[in-house]
C-alpha positions as CSV (number, residue, x, y, z in Angstrom):
1,M,9.9,-34.2,18.7
2,G,7.7,-31.5,17.4
3,H,7.3,-28.1,18.8
4,T,3.9,-26.4,19.2
5,T,3.2,-22.8,19.7
6,N,0.2,-20.6,20.4
7,A,1.3,-18.0,17.9
8,P,-1.4,-17.1,15.4
9,A,-0.9,-18.5,11.9
10,P,0.5,-16.0,9.4
11,Q,-2.2,-14.1,7.5
12,A,-2.4,-13.6,3.7
13,P,-1.8,-10.0,2.7
14,A,-5.5,-9.4,2.0
15,A,-6.6,-10.8,5.3
16,A,-3.9,-8.8,7.1
17,A,-5.2,-5.6,5.4
18,A,-8.8,-6.4,6.4
19,A,-7.7,-7.1,10.0
20,G,-6.2,-3.6,10.1
21,Q,-9.6,-2.2,9.6
22,V,-11.2,-4.0,12.5
23,H,-12.2,-1.6,15.3
24,D,-14.4,-1.5,18.3
25,K,-14.4,2.2,19.3
26,F,-16.8,4.9,18.0
27,K,-17.1,8.6,18.3
28,V,-20.3,10.4,17.6
29,F,-20.7,13.9,16.2
30,I,-24.0,15.9,16.1
31,P,-24.1,19.5,14.8
32,E,-26.4,22.1,16.2
33,E,-30.1,22.1,15.4
34,N,-31.9,24.1,12.7
35,I,-29.2,24.3,10.1
36,A,-29.2,23.2,6.5
37,Y,-27.5,19.8,5.8
38,D,-24.7,21.5,3.8
39,E,-23.8,23.7,6.7
40,A,-24.2,20.7,9.1
41,M,-21.7,18.8,6.9
42,R,-19.3,21.7,6.9
43,R,-19.4,21.8,10.7
44,L,-19.1,18.0,11.0
45,G,-16.1,18.2,8.7
46,N,-14.5,20.7,11.0
47,M,-15.3,18.7,14.1
48,V,-13.8,15.5,12.7
49,A,-10.7,17.2,11.3
50,S,-10.0,18.8,14.7
51,W,-10.6,15.5,16.6
52,S,-8.3,13.5,14.3
53,A,-5.6,16.1,14.0
54,E,-4.2,15.3,17.4
55,G,-2.9,12.0,16.0
56,K,-4.3,9.9,18.9
57,V,-6.8,7.9,16.8
58,A,-6.8,5.9,13.6
59,P,-10.2,6.4,11.9
60,K,-11.4,3.3,10.1
61,S,-15.1,3.8,9.2
62,V,-17.8,6.4,8.9
63,G,-21.6,6.2,9.4
64,I,-24.1,8.9,8.9
65,E,-27.8,9.2,9.2
66,Y,-30.2,12.1,8.4
67,L,-33.0,12.1,11.0
68,E,-36.1,13.5,9.2
69,G,-38.1,14.4,12.3
70,P,-35.7,16.8,13.9
71,K,-33.9,17.4,10.5
72,R,-30.5,16.6,12.0
73,L,-27.4,14.7,10.9
74,V,-25.7,12.1,13.2
75,L,-22.2,11.1,12.2
76,S,-20.2,8.3,13.7
77,I,-16.5,7.4,13.2
78,G,-15.2,4.0,14.0
79,Y,-11.6,4.1,15.1
80,K,-8.6,2.4,16.8
81,D,-6.6,4.1,19.5
82,N,-4.0,1.4,19.8
83,E,-2.1,2.2,16.6
84,K,-0.5,5.4,15.2
85,G,-3.1,8.0,14.5
86,Y,-3.6,10.1,11.5
87,P,-5.7,13.1,10.5
88,V,-8.8,12.6,8.3
89,K,-11.2,14.9,6.5
90,L,-14.8,14.6,5.4
91,T,-16.0,15.6,1.9
92,S,-19.7,15.7,1.1
93,K,-20.9,15.5,-2.5
94,S,-24.5,15.8,-3.7
95,L,-25.5,12.9,-6.0
96,G,-28.7,14.7,-6.9
97,K,-31.8,12.6,-7.0
98,P,-30.8,9.5,-9.0
99,Q,-33.2,6.8,-10.0
100,L,-33.2,4.0,-7.5
101,F,-31.2,1.7,-9.7
102,P,-27.8,0.4,-8.6
103,D,-26.1,1.3,-11.8
104,A,-27.3,4.9,-11.6
105,I,-26.3,5.4,-8.0
106,E,-22.9,3.7,-8.6
107,A,-22.2,6.0,-11.6
108,A,-23.2,9.1,-9.5
109,M,-21.0,8.0,-6.7
110,S,-18.0,7.3,-8.9
111,K,-18.4,10.7,-10.6
112,A,-18.7,12.5,-7.2
113,A,-15.6,10.7,-5.8
114,A,-13.4,11.3,-8.8
115,D,-11.6,14.3,-7.4
116,V,-11.3,13.2,-3.8
117,Q,-7.9,11.6,-3.0
118,N,-6.9,8.9,-0.5
119,V,-10.5,7.8,0.3
120,I,-10.6,5.4,3.3
121,C,-14.4,4.8,3.3
122,H,-17.7,6.4,2.4
123,E,-21.3,6.5,3.3
124,F,-24.4,8.3,2.0
125,F,-27.6,9.7,3.3
126,V,-30.8,10.9,1.8
127,T,-32.3,14.3,2.7
128,G,-36.0,14.8,3.4
129,D,-36.2,16.1,-0.2
130,G,-34.8,12.9,-1.7
131,E,-31.4,14.2,-2.4
132,F,-28.6,11.6,-2.1
133,V,-25.5,13.0,-0.4
134,M,-22.2,11.0,-0.4
135,V,-19.8,11.5,2.5
136,L,-16.2,10.4,1.9
137,M,-13.6,10.1,4.7
138,S,-10.1,10.5,3.4
139,H,-6.6,10.8,4.8
140,G,-6.2,14.5,5.6
């Protein structure tokens, strides 16, 4: 006689790694009004570092948007709170005003990220002046 179980089938290593990134909680950070984007990024970096330093969250993703009307940044971090937490940090790097060709943007991103260690994920936004800014979230 056979035995059946409701246990999930074992996952391949790549699938297990991807499953570790799945999350459904989000934290939003918005710096004060009327500050330059580089200062806004510095403040966002401090906010995220403080929030994650307590070790209660495991950040998994980052999203950022530059709102042209009010000239403000809105940053979101996707995270889990049901696994061991870890600190993260944000690093922003200007990519300049690259031509809108994938190869040019990819080359600028690779160059900008070259000196950032332990990158978890990235995002970029474009300022009102057309400057591309890459935001990297890394283990802190």
